[in-house]
C-alpha positions as CSV (number, residue, x, y, z in Angstrom):
1,M,-43.0,-29.6,49.6
2,S,-43.8,-26.2,51.6
3,S,-43.2,-22.9,49.7
4,T,-40.6,-22.0,52.2
5,G,-39.0,-25.3,51.0
6,D,-39.2,-24.5,47.7
7,K,-37.7,-21.1,48.3
8,V,-34.8,-22.4,50.3
9,K,-33.6,-25.1,47.7
10,G,-34.2,-22.6,44.6
11,M,-31.9,-20.1,46.3
12,A,-29.4,-22.8,47.1
13,N,-29.3,-24.1,43.3
14,E,-29.1,-20.6,42.3
15,A,-26.1,-19.9,44.4
16,A,-24.6,-23.1,43.3
17,G,-25.2,-22.3,40.1
18,N,-23.4,-18.9,40.1
19,V,-20.5,-20.7,41.8
20,K,-20.2,-23.1,39.0
21,Q,-20.4,-20.1,36.4
22,G,-17.7,-18.5,38.1
23,I,-15.4,-21.7,38.3
24,G,-16.0,-22.3,34.5
25,K,-15.3,-18.7,33.5
26,A,-12.0,-18.7,35.7
27,T,-10.9,-22.3,34.4
28,G,-12.1,-21.7,31.1
29,S,-14.5,-24.6,31.4
30,D,-17.6,-23.9,28.9
31,K,-19.2,-27.0,30.3
32,M,-18.9,-26.0,33.8
33,R,-20.2,-22.6,33.0
34,A,-23.4,-24.1,31.0
35,E,-24.0,-26.5,34.0
36,G,-24.0,-23.3,36.3
37,V,-26.7,-21.6,34.0
38,V,-28.7,-24.5,33.9
39,Q,-28.6,-24.9,37.7
40,E,-29.2,-21.3,38.1
41,K,-32.5,-21.3,36.2
42,K,-33.5,-24.5,38.2
43,G,-33.1,-22.4,41.3
44,E,-34.8,-19.5,39.8
45,A,-37.9,-21.7,38.8
46,Q,-38.0,-23.3,42.4
47,Q,-38.2,-20.0,43.8
48,A,-41.1,-19.1,41.4
49,V,-42.9,-22.2,42.5
50,G,-42.4,-21.3,46.1
51,K,-43.8,-17.9,45.7
52,A,-46.8,-19.1,43.5
53,K,-47.7,-21.5,46.4
54,D,-47.4,-18.5,48.9
55,A,-49.7,-16.1,46.7
56,I,-52.2,-19.3,46.3
57,K,-52.3,-19.7,50.2
58,K,-52.6,-16.1,50.8
59,G,-55.7,-16.3,48.3
60,V,-57.0,-19.3,50.1
61,D,-56.6,-17.8,53.9
62,K,-58.6,-14.7,52.4
63,A,-61.4,-16.2,50.9
């Protein structure tokens, strides 16, 4: 997957995780809040992968 694809999917997962956390908080569902936290962290990790790919590509392009 491309770095842009990783970053986009990461942002989507992070946003969905935040929504799940909000729904869980509003409904009192600890399970939904926990799922939201996990999904948000997954999104953050995907974005980090995308940024790392960008950094590596820029390093290779400079060489």
